[in-house]
Structures are given as C-alpha cells and as structure tokens.
N, C-alpha and C positions, 0 to 999 in steps of 0.2 A: 754269185755275189761274193764280196770280200767278207772276211770274218766279222768285221765291224757291222756290215750291212745285214749279215745273217743274225747277228745279235739283236739289231734293231727290229728285224722281222719277228724274232722269237718274242720280243717284248711288245710287239704291235706299236712300235714307235714310228710315227710318220713324219718326223721333223726333217728328215734328210731327203732332199728332192731327187737325187740320183737313185737312191734306193727305191723311191716311189715309182720312178720311170721304169726301172727294171721290173718291178712288180706288175706294172701295167702291161709291159711287153710279155711277161710270163703268162698273164691272164689271157692275152690274145692268142698265144700259141696253144695253151691248154684248151681254150674254148674251141679253137679251129680244129684241133686234133680230136676233141671229144674224149679225152682220156680221164677226165674227172667228172663224169656225169653228162650234163647237157652239152650238146655240140651245136656250135653256131659259127657262121662265116661272116656275120655282120656285127660290128662292135660300135657302140656309141661312147665317145669320151665325154664323161658326165661330170659337171661341176655343180654341186648343190641342186641336183635334179634337172639341170638344163644341159641338153646335148647340143654342142655346136660343131662337132666333127664326127663323121661316120667313116669307118674303115671297113672295106670289103676285102675278104681274104678268100679268093677262089681256089688258091693252091698253096700248099706247103712243099718246099723243096729242100733237098740235101745240098749243102755247100761243102762239097767233098774236099776242096783245097783247105778249108778252115776247120773241117771236122765239126760242123754245126748245122743248124737249120736256118732257112730263110723263108719268110712269108712273102709270097708274091702277091702284093696287095694294091689297093686303090683307095685313095683318100678323097673324101667329099666334104670340104669345109662348108658350113651352112651359115647363111645370113638371111635376112628377111626377104630380099629380092630373089634369092635362089630357092627358097622354100616353095614358092609357087610353081617353079619350073620342074621340080623333082617330086611333087606331091604324090604322084602315082607310085613311085618307088617307095617313098616314105610310108605310105599306107600299106603297101604290100609286105614290107619287111618288119612291120610293127611287132608281129608275134614272135619273130626270131631274133630281134635286136637284143644283143647282150650288152647291158650297161656296165661300163668300167669307170669307177669313181676316181677322179683326180683329186689330189690334195695340195693345197697351198700353192707354191710357185711352180708346181708341175704343169699347169696350164701354159705358162710362158715357155717352159722348157720344151714342151711338145711343139709349140709354134716355131722354136728354133730348130728342132730336130727334123720336122717334116721336109724342109727344103734339102736337107742332107740326104734323107732317105730317097727323095726324088732324083737327086744328082747321082746317086749310087747306081741307078739302073736306067737312066734316060737314054733313048736312042734318037730323040729330037734335038733341035738346036734352039737356043734362045734367039729371038728375033730382035730387030732394031727397036721395036716398040715395047720391049720387055719392061715390066713395071720395076723390076729390080734395078735396071739401069736408070730409068726415069727418076726414081726416088733415092737412088744410090744407097739402098739398104736391103739387107737380107737378114731375117724375113721381113715381109712388108709390115707386119704388126705382131705384137705380143699379146694383144688384148683378146679377151673372150668374145666370141661371135664375129671376129674379124679374120679375114683370109690371110694367112701368112705367105701364100704361094703366088707366083706370077701366073699369068694365063697361058704362057707358052706351051706348057705340057698338058693342058686340059683337053681331054678327049683324044689324046694321042696314044698310040700303041696300046689300045684296049684289047686285051687278049680274047681268044675264042672262048676260054673258060668263063670269062666274065659275061660275054654276050650270050652264052647259052642260058643264063638266068634271065628269063624274060621279065621277071619282076624288077630287075635292076636296070632295065633298058632306058628309062627316062633319065637316069643319072649319068649314063655313059658320056655325054658331051661335057660334063662338068667335073669328072674325076681325073686325078693325076696319079700315074703309076708310081708306086714306091716299093722299096725292098726293105722289110723289117727283119733285123737280126738281133740276137742277144747282145747286150753290152757287157763285156767281160771286165772284171777287175784285173789290175796288173800287179804282180807280186813285188815289184820294186817300188811301188807307191804304198800299198797296204798289204797286210798279211792275207793270204788266200789259202784256204784248205786246212787250216789248223783249228777251225772252230770246234769240230767234234771232239778233238783231243783236249782242248782247253775246257770244254764243258764237262768232260769226264773227270778232269782234274778237280774242277770246282765241286762236282758231285761227290768225289772221293773225299775232299776236304770237309764237306758238309757231313759226310758219314762219320768222319773222325771227331768232329766237333759236337755232334748232337745225334739224336735218334734218327735213323734212316727213314722212319715212317712219319713221325710227328715233329722232328727237329728239336725235341725237348731234351733237357739234361737227364742224367741218370737218376735212378730212385733206389738207393742213394748214388750209385755210380753206373756208368754205361756198361752194358753187357755186349760182348763181341761174339759174332757168329762163329761157332766152333769149326765149321767147314772151311770158310775162306779166310778167317782171321782178319777181315778187312772192314766188315760192315757192323756198325754198332746200333744197339737198341736200348731204350730207356727201361724196358720191361719185357718179360716173356710174352705178355699179351700183344705188344706191338710187333714183336718178332713173328708170332704166329699169324697175325693179320697181314704181315708183309711178305710171308713166305711164298705165296702164289706168284708174286712179282719177282722176288729176290732169287728164287730157284732157277730162273731163266739165265741169270748171270753169275750165280754163286760159283760154279765150277770153273767158269772162264776167268774169274778174278783170281 
C-alpha cells in the first residue's frame, strides 16, 4: 500500500475504493496461506450479507520475475439461474467459505477487475459469439448479482488441483480461471515506504508537546526522561506506568 493507504488502514477509513480492493486481495492471500489463523481456499465476496461471487484458490505460486505471489484461482459469479446448477458445491463448501466484506464502490471495481484477471492467464480464445463483442462492453455488468464475464472461458483450463477437490466438482463447468496478484502503489504517483518514518516523527512530536502516556500538559511543567532526553511526561506517576513500554525504545532513541 502507499503511505496514504496505510494511513487509511490505520484509521479504519474505508472511503477509498482502491485501498479496499487491496485489503480484499490481502485477505484472500492471508486466508489461502493460513498464516493468521483459519486457513481456507474458498472465499465469498460479500456485500451486506449477500455473496454473489465465489473465488476458489487451489494454489498459491511464486511470481519470480516480479518478486511477488500469484493466486492461481477460479471465479464463480452467482445468479439465481446458476445457484441451482452448483448447489452441491455450495452445500459442500459452506463450512469452509470465508466471507470477505466489500465496501461501497468496491463491488463495481471487482466487476471491472475480474475480466483483467482472466485475461492475465487465459489459454483459450474468445469466440465469435463472445458476449463482450455482442454487447460491445467489458465487463458485461457492474451490478451486484450480475456476471461481469463472458462465457468463453467458463469451464476452460480447469486445473488438476481444482478437480482433485470432489466437493468443487459441480462448479467446474461454470468457473473461469483467474490470476490474482497484489496491486502495488507506484512511487511517482504517491509516496511509498515512508509511512513508518512519518509516524515516528508524529509520535516524537506528540512526546515533545505533551505527556507520552496520557498526552496531558505538565504539572506544572513536563518532565523529560533522564536517559534518552527525548520523551516527556506530565508526572513521575505517568513515567513509572509507561516505563514497561518505554524501556523497549529508550536506549534506541
């Protein structure tokens, strides 16, 4: 994330759509890898409790050329007609389905993104009856519960890793292969990598302007830590209560 996006994340501000998309991609990678608790390979893009898109992630791969990771995935857009055709799979994955909440315009952004992720890894060709050509638009729809993808790639190039999961079997004819990777910020557009330094500067300023523990003014003046000469406290009581935390950084300062 850019420094601006990391700041939004720290404040749990979800007004920025791209920041939200990056957070959803991060949640998919973390969930598929199982590095922060529960591991799952099936994700439901959820808007207000309603899932209209399921993403299967049978494999995570290294992208050595770009020094990053790629999720070898399959997307299953849901609508009323398709629900009946994949009901066996939906029933089988119910216990492992990890819901990822989408916010605001993120729904439309994912509809735009999915055709891009499919083009990134496709081995099939668009046919003369491709819906993209017929409607002269990509994606086909930005609306919730509408399929943004053409039918040309559905059921094509379904990997052995996907087919090994018998409970996914009924969905195989309706999934489209996609490759999901992180979306990186670019430093010539926004600041990238200085967020930690800026936060330290702000915290240092706060320490100078008020008590490092409670933020209050001095009583009657601020007291300065005798060891680092950088951190201020309103009283000896606050200094003692903050020592367990402050001692970890006192010598470094």
